[in-house]
N, C-alpha and C positions, 0 to 999 in steps of 0.2 A: 586383171595385169600379167602376167608373163612372171614366175617367178624364176629372176634369173640367179637363184642359190641353188637351184634344183639340179643334182649329179646325177639322175639319172640315165643309166644307159655306158657312165664313163668307168671309164677300168682305174684302177686306185692302188698305188703299190707304196708300199710303210715301210720302211727297214726301222730295227730296234721294236719291234710290236711283240716282245715277247709279253712285256713290262711297260709298267709306269705310262708315260706320255705314246708312247706307240699305241698302247692300246687304245684309248681316248681318241687318237685322230682317226684310229681305223675305225672304230664305233661311230666316230662322229661322219665320218664321208660316205659309213654305210646307210646310217641314217639320213641322209640326203640322196642317196638313190646308188650310190656307187657297187661296184661288183671289187673286193678288196684281196690283193696278195699279199701275204703278209712273210717277213723277211727276218730272220735273226738266226742265233747260233743256236736256241735251245728250242727244239723242236717239241718238246713234251709239253712247254709252254704255249709255243706256237698252237696247238690243235687244240687247247684249250679254249683259245682268244677266236680260234676260227668255227669252233660250236656255239659260239656266243657270235658269230657275226651270221653265222645258216641262219640260226635261231629267229634273227629279224627279217630273214626271206632274202638274203643277198647272197651270191655266190661268192665263196671264199678259199684259196689253196694257200695252204703252208709249205713255207720253201724254207730249206736249215741252207744257214750263209752265212760266212765269216765278212764281211765287207772291208779289212783290211786285206781282204787274199782277192787280185786281179782274174784270178781263173776262175773261180768260186761266183763272184759276181756277175760274171760272162754268162755262167752256166743257169745261173737262179733268172736271170733276165729273160735267155732265151727262154726256160721254161716258163715262163709267165706268157711269152708272148706265145706260144706254143698253143697255151691253155686258153688267154685272154685274145687272143689275135691282134694286141695292140696297148698300149699305155699312155691312159689318159692325164694321169696325175703320177706324182709323185711324192710322197711324202719322205724326204732325205733326210733321217730321225735316230738313227745311231748313235750311242755316242758315250762315253765311260769319263770319270773323274779318279785323281789320284793326288792326296792331298801330303805336300810335305812342302817345309820351308825354303824359298830356293837356295839358299846357299846351299841345304842339306839332299838337294831334288837328286835323286840317281837318275840315271841316262833311261834306267830300263822303265820307270816308272814315267819322263817326259815321254818317252817315244811309246810307250804303252797307249797315253792320251793324243797324242797329235798321230797317230796311225787312224785309230777308230774316229776322230770327231774332224779328221781332217781330209786324211788322203781317202778314209770310207767316204764319206761325203763325195768327194770327187770322183772316186771311180765309181759309185752307184749313178750319181749323175753322166758321167762318161757312157758309161753304156746305155741307160735309157733316154739319154741327149740321143743319141743316136737313133732311134728308132719314132721319137717325137721329130727329128727333121723331115725324116721320112714322111713322116704322115701329115705334116706341118701344120702338129697343135702340142702344145704338151703345156702343164701347168707344174712347173716344180716349187716345192715348201722347202726350204732346207733350216732344222730346228739348233738355232744358233743361241745365245743366252742375251738377258741382261748385261752380264760378265764376258761377251762379246761386243760392249760398246762402255763399261765400264770396269774402273777395279775394283778391289774389296778389301776391307783394313779387319773382315772376320776370319777368313781362310787364307791359307799358305796356297793357292795350286794357278800358280804363274802359267803352268802347264795348259791345265782349261782354259786361263783365259787367252794364250797364244791362239788354242785354235780353235776359241769360238769368236775371235777376233777376226781368225782368219777366212772363219765359214764366211761371216758379211761380204769379205775380199773377193768369195770365191763368188757368191750371191750377183754382187755387183758383178764382176768379169764374163760371167756364162749369161745374166740377163744384157749386155752390152753386146757379147757377140752373137748369141740367140734369136736375139729381137726379129731379127732379119727374116726366122723359120716360123713365124707365130708360136713361140714357147715367151714364155713370161716365168723368169724366176726370182723367185721373194725368198725374206727370213722370217721367221718369229723368235723372238725374243723373250721367253719367259722367264718371268722372276723366280719365284721357292716355289715348289708344288711339292705337295707330297710322293714319294715314287719311291721303291726298291730303292736307288742309288742317291736318296736324300734322307730317310723316315731316320738314323740315328742321329745327322747332324742339326735335324729341324727340332727335334723332342730336348732339349734342354733349355735350362732357364736363361743360359746366355746369352743364346738363338732367337729368343722369344723376345730378350732386350734390346737385342741387335735390331730387331724387325722391327719392333715399338717407333726404335729411334731415325733409323731411314727408311722405313718406306713409308709413304703420305698415308694411305688406308690402313697401316698398322695391322695387316698381316700376311698371312702366305696367300697364293693363288687359289680356290674350290676346284675341286673334280667337276669339269668342264668349261670352267671358263676361256680354258685358250679355246673351247672352240668354233667359236664365229670367227676369227682373226683365221685358223684353218679353212673352214669354209668360204668362207670370202674370198680368200687366197687360190682355195680350188676350184672355183668357179667362174663362169664368165662375166660375172659383178666385178671380178677385177681386170678388166681385156688390158684398159691401159696402166696398169700397175704394173711396175716390174723396175727391178732391182734394190725393193724398199726391205727393211728391218721396221717389223711393226714389233715393240715392247709391250708384252702384255705383263706389265709387273706392279701394278698398282703405284703406279706414280714414282717409282724409286728411282727412274734416273732421268727425270725431271727436276732434280734438286742437286 
């Protein structure tokens, strides 16, 4: 039987690939056979991940890029195309957060989160999408969040919610616009996973109590538990799935 999850020969670009979920996504795609282009601002971190991907027997390139700056995005995508010739898969993952009560949130904290999580997501999709339209094939997976589906009572992050709800909007709009080009656009909505961005917040007793009350599975996600959703949406197994968000959250958004 044909392995419909096989990504052998595919070329994938992963943003936010210097830490956290970006690293997990890059490794998951590489394990299924894809060659990987890593994008992030911290080139030294990217080079560490690049070595890990290459040790798996895959081609890998690291490209320094600030996704909030269109000229850098356009240049980075051009570098990837010069090396790989095409981009079959985009894991549009770069993200950030800034905690502040809404009534006290600074314009700088609002702009910081929206610039990365919304504008950055769009800019990368825009420039990769141009190539995918040309080649008449593409799989775009946007990292939203379960906080792109529901609000929350634990963390004052209206900027993060706005950006992640917006990422779902981008997903659905691009899915509708680009379906005619044989491009699928879907989103993953992770619950809490340990990462560089979340490590401080998830280590407190209050947070553990919050999870026990709010999550049916009463735990955060483990490393690797997002891989299945990513591989499904990046592969031809999802050839008729577009414009969707898959929440991988232990049932959090089901209640």
